[in-house]
N, C-alpha and C positions, 0 to 999 in steps of 0.2 A: 515676755513671750507674746508674739503677735496674736491678736484675737481674731480668728477666722470663723465665721458663722455660716452654716448652710441649713436651710429649712427643708423639712421632709414631711410626708404624711403617710399614714398606714395604707397599704395596698391590699385590695380585695379582688384584684383581677390577676389571673395566672394563665400559664400555657400560651397558646397561640393568640389569645385575646389581647396580649400585651402589645401586639403590633399596632393596634388602634391607638393605644396610649402614646406610643412613640410618634405617631403622626400628629398628635396633639401637643408635641413638645415635652412629653413626660418620659422619664427614664426609670425602668424598674430597678430596684435595688434591694439589698438585704443588710440588716444589722445583726452582727453576731460578735462573740468574743467573751471577755471576762464576765462571768456570772450573768450572761444575757441569753435569754431564749431567742432563737432566730426570729427576727421580725421583718416581714416583707414591707418594703417602702416604695414610695414614688418621690422623685425629685424633679424640679424644673430643669430642663436641659440647658437653657441659657445661664441660669444661676450656677449650675454645677460646673459648666465649662469655665466660668469666671473664677470660681473657687479653686478648681483643680489647677488652673494655670498659676495661681498664687501659692497653693499648698503643695501640689505634687503628691508624691507617695511618702514623704518623710516629714511633713509638718502636721501638727495637731489641728484638728478641725472640731469646732463646737457644733455638733449635730442636734438640731432642735426638731423634735417630732411633735407636731401640733403645738400645744401650749405648755408642754412639759419642760422640765429643766434640761439644759444642754448636756450632751454626753460627749466626752472626749473620745475621738475616733481618729484612726488613720484610714486614708483612702487607698484601697488596693488598686493596682493598675486595671483600668476599666476594660471590659470586653468590648471590642469595636468591630464594626463591619469591615471586612477585609478590603472592600473597594472604596466606599465613601469615608471610612474611618470614623463614622458617627458612633457615639457610645451606645451600646446595646444593653449593658447591665453593669451595675456598680456594687462592689462589696465594701461595707464600712466595718472596720474592726475596732470594737471598743476595748480600751486599755485601762489598766490600773496604774495610777500615777506613781505609786510607791514601789512598783515592780519593774525591773529592767526588761527591756525588750530587744530582740534582734531584728534588724531591718536593713535596708539599703539607703544610702544617701547619694544622690547624683553628683557627678563632678562637672564643674564648669571651667573650661579652659579659656584663659584670658591672656592677653599680651601677644606679641609677635616675636618668634625666635629669630635672633640674628643669623643663625645658620640657614634659615629659610630665605630671609630677605637678602643677605649678602653672598651666600654660598649656593643658592638655588636648591637647597635641600627640601625635603618633604616632611612635614610634621606627622608622626605616627602616634596615635593614641590607642592604647591597648585596653582601656577600661572606660566605661561611662558612669559606673557606680562603684562604691565600695561598701563592703559589709561591715556593719557596726553593731555594738551592744552598748546600751546606755539607758538611763531613766528617760521617760517620755519628755520631761521638761527640758532635757539637754538637746533634743533633736533640732536640726537646722534644715532649711529648705534645700541647700546645696553647699558644696565645698569648692572654693575657687582654687584652680591650679594655674599658677603663673608660669608660662612657658618662655618668658623673655630671657631667662637665664640659659637657654640652650644655644650656646654660641658656636659649638663645634659638633662634628658628627659623632664624637665620643661622649658628649654630654647626655645624661638621661635624668629623668625624674622618677624616683622610686616611691613606694607607699610610705616609707619612713620619712620622706621629704615633705609630705603633705602638712599643711597648716590646719590641724584638726582642733576644733574648739575643746575647751576643758570639759571633762565629764563624758567624753565619747571615746570608747575603746574600739580601735580598728581591728577587725578579725582577719584581714588579708595578710599574707606574708610580707614582712617589712621590706624584703629585697625584691619584691615583684616590681617590674618596670611599668610605670604608668604612661610615660611619654618619652619619645626619642626622635631623632632626626635621621631620615634615610637619605644618603648621598644621591646626587643625580646620576643617571646612567652615563657610562662612558660612550665615546663616539663609536667604539667597536661594538658595544652592546646594542646601540641604536641601529647600527648598520645591519646587524644580524636580524633584528626585528623587522626591518624594512625590506630586507632582501627577499625577492620572489622565490618560491619553491620551484626548483628546476627538476622536472621529471625526465629521467633518462629513457627517452622513447625507444631508442634502438635496443636497449637491453630488454625492455618489456616485450617488444616485438619478437626478439629472438627466443625468449622463454615461451611465448604463446605458440611460435612455430614448432618448437620441439614437442610441446604438449599435443599439438595436432597430429604430428607424425608418429608419435609413440603408439604401439599396438595396444589395443584394449585387452585387458586380462580379467577373466571372471574369477572373482575371489569368493570362495565358499568357506565360511567359518563353521566349524563344528561347535554347536552350542553345548557347553559343559555345564553340568549341574552346579548350581551355586553352593559355595562352601559357607556362605553367610547364613545364619539363622534368620528366619522370617521375622521382620520387624513388626511388633505388635503395637498398634496405635495407642497413644497415651490418652486420647480423648475421642469423643464422637466426632468433633470437628475435624480432627486430623484424619480420621478414618474416611470421612466424607470427601476429603480432598484426594484420596488415593484413587 
């Protein structure tokens, strides 16, 4: 198992004040999990980005807090700024090496399908990750999916076709399709997409003319008492919306 190490330090700054920490290249984080009291932490942004690129969310990381012994953790998907995508907060989940865990492993699609290269098809991938259950030591960074066997539009890759390492149980349905090839559009379909929308101007004008010539009628509706019982709000919030 590859040894990936990330350093951290206890955090004593909370709330809005953490913005100043981010400007200094520090990311607020928290450690929680198996027999761990939640511990607020700080990690260096540059170091974290390097480790996360290598480990992702499915590889074990040795988290060192100050000079204490490393703790085996998984990195949860970081909270990121929606515009800059800079990491805002990180969760580290401590695990027990002798207990199975349920998590996700990313899929990496490799190769070139002949049905794309030779038949002008389009590769369709329905999943980026698979759900698994295993002991922590069996986890892998990613699982490769070789799509070079997709030679026709009828060929597909199912969950059961994946080359999953020993010790990992896949929780997805075996018959679920992971990858397939979509045929190119026919000339008729392309023509329909490119054809301009023709508005029937004469019919529209005729309808507008009839509406203008039609006499106006005053319609008076008699308000009948409602047969429905009055709805009683279930909460104060619902009542305030009424």
